[in-house]
N, C-alpha and C positions, 0 to 999 in steps of 0.2 A: 714613361712614354714609349710607345711602340710605333715605328715608322716603317712603311713599306713603299713609299713613293719618293719623289724628288726631295732632297734635303737642301735647304737654304739657310743662310745665317739668321733668317727671321723665324725659323721653325722652333728653336729652343729659346727659352728665357733664362735669366740669371737664377731663377728658382728651380729649374729642371735638375733633378738629382739622378734619374735613371733613364737610359736610352737603350732600346733594342731596335737595331736597324737592319732591315733586309730589303734589297732592291735587285730585281732580276737583271737589270741592265748594267749594274755596276759590278765589276770583278775585283777591283783593288781599291783599298782605302789608303790614301797618301797623306802627306803633311798638309797639303792645301785643304783637303777635306776635314782633317782633324782640327785645323785652325778655326773652323766655324763653330766648334763647340765652346760655349761660354765656360770659363774656368770656375766661376763661383758656385760652390756647393755641389758640383758634379761628382757623383760617387760611383756609378755603376754603368758599364758600357758592354753590350753584347752584340755581336754581329756574326753572320755566316760568311762574310766576305774575307778575303785575304788582306793582310797588312803588308805594305812595303815600308819597313821601318828605317828611319834615319835617326841620328843623334838629336835629341830634343823633341821628338815626335809628341811625347806626352808631358813634357815638363811644365806646360802651362796648366795642366790639370792636377793641381796639388792635392785636391780632395779625393781623387779617384782611388778607390780601394778594391774594386772588382773589375777585371778585364777578361772577356771571353771572346776569342778570335777564331774565325774559320780557318785561318792558316797564315803562313808567312811566305813572302816572295823572296826575301833575302835573309841572310843569317842575322841573328840577334846579337847586338854588340852593346857594350856598356854605354849608358847615357840615354838609351831609348825609353826605358820604362820609368815611371815616376817613383820617387824614393819611398812613398808611403803606401805602395800597393800591398794589399793583403792576400788577394785571391787572383790567380792567373790560370787560364785554360787556353791551350793552343793546339790546333790540329796542323796538318802539314799538306802543302800542295806539292805533289811529287813531280809536277811538270818541270820544275826548275832545278832538278837534281838535289844534291845533298844540302840540307839546311842545318847550320850549326848554331849552337848556343854557346857563345864565347864566354870564357871565364870572366866573372864580374858583371854579366849582363842581367842576372836576376837579383832584384834588390833584397837587402837583408831584412826588410820588413815583411817578406812573404811568409804566410803561415799555411796556405793551401795552394798546391800546384798540380795541374793536370797536363801532361804531355801525351797527346793521344795518337802519336805516330813517332817514327824514328827520326831523331834530330842529330844525326852523326854520333859521335862518341861522347858519353857522359863520364866525367871523372869524379872522384870523391869530393872535389871542391866546386863542381858546377852548381849543385843545388844548395841554397843557403841553409845553414844550421837552424834557422828559425822555423823551417817548414815542419809541421806536425801532421798534415794530411797530404798524401802523395798518391797520384795515379799515373802509372806508366804503362804504355802499350807499345809493342813493336821493337822492344829492346832485348838484347841478351845481356843481362845485368849481373853484377856481383853485388852482394849485400853491402859492400863497403861504400857504394855510391849513395846509399840511403842514409840521410842524416840521422845522427844518433838520437834525436828527440822525436822522430816520427812515431806517432801513435796509431795512425790509420794508413794502411797500404793496400792499394788495389793494383795487381800486376798481371799482365798477360802478354804473351809473345806469340804472334801468329807464325813465326818462323820455326816454331816447335823446338826451341833450344833454351836450355838453362845453363848458366855458368856454374861450374862445380863449387864456386864460392858464394852461391846464393845463401848458404847457411850463415854468412856473416851479417845477417839482418840484425838490427839493433834490439837490445833487450827491452827497449821502451815500448815495443809494439803491443797494442791492445786489440787491434782489429786487423785481420789479414784476409784478403780475397785474392786467390791466385788460380790461374789457369794452368793446368799441367797436361802433358802429353805422355802417352804410354812409353814411347821410345826415347823420351828426353832423359837426360842425366843431370841431377838426380830427380826422380819422381816420387821418392819416398818422403812422407811428411816429416819424418825425423831428421832427414838430411836438409830439408828446406827451412824449417823454422829454427833449427839449432837450439840455442839457449834462450829462446823468447819466453822467459818465465812469467811475464805479465800478460800473456796473450789470453784474452777472454772470448772473443768471437773469431771463429775460423770458418771460412767458406772456401771449399775446394771444388774446382770444376775440372773434371777429367775427360779427355777425349781419347777413346780407345779403339784399337783395331782387332785385337785378338779376343777370344771368347773364354780363355781359361781364367781361373781365379786371379784377381788383381790385388796385390798387397799394398795397402795404404800405409800401414805401420801403426806406431803408437802415437795417439793424440796427446799433446802436452797436458799435464795434470791441471794446469791453470784454466783450461778451456771449459766454459760452462755453456756456450752456445755454439753448436756445430751444424753446418750445412754442407752436404756433399752432393754433387751432381755428376752422374756417370752417363756419358754419351758414347755409345758404341756405334761407329759408322756402319757396321755390318748388320745392325739391328738385332744382334744376339742378346740373350739374357746374360747378365753379368753378375758373377759372384764376387763378393768383396771381403777381404781380410783386413780387419781394423781392430785395434785395441783401444777401447774407450776409457776415458778417465772416470773415476768413481764419483766425482762431484758434478757430472754433466747434468744440466737442467733442461736444455732445449735442444732438440734435434729436428732436422727436416731436410727437404730438398730445395735446391735453388731453382 
């Protein structure tokens, strides 16, 4: 069910399983609003609005497995999210300063997580080890914060910085999509993927300023599907130095 107007307790029934809610006049979803959602069989909730979370906000929605929020107005603390949640996507409202995700806030049931802006500092224990699909934007990360069982990682940082320990990415990775900058360290693919011996699909997006030959480096031998995007802000033609694996099957542009 998709709603764009006023939401009342009579809008949803006990059989409603999916809700996509957008309303131009509402900016924040609070506990009073959430209490109108009937708990029985409710599985999917997506909204462009911000959430003002408190402990117990979603505990009555025991069947909820997918939650996609426009943003957070307060830091996320333990006890807000339901214990059976599988997929979580959150953006950030910058107007209220730094928003943190406190230790233990993300349930151990999560398998897919998207944090689409910077939420303070992430530590190696912030993201549950159950996560296998991870999207992070706006962070300067070390590979150690990525759970060891992640198979799919999408990462970009608009601040143009990589931590030198990004090479600590887990060996479990099968898909990697990463945004790189010419002046970032490291920007060489060998430094970024490290010992990812199971990597199959690699998508590299480069933003460049200079026109001389750019060295990507050696693509891991396990990669069979490669996509590379070069965007030179000066509009110059760009030459690329890359060593391709012998078993490569698919190549293309992003």
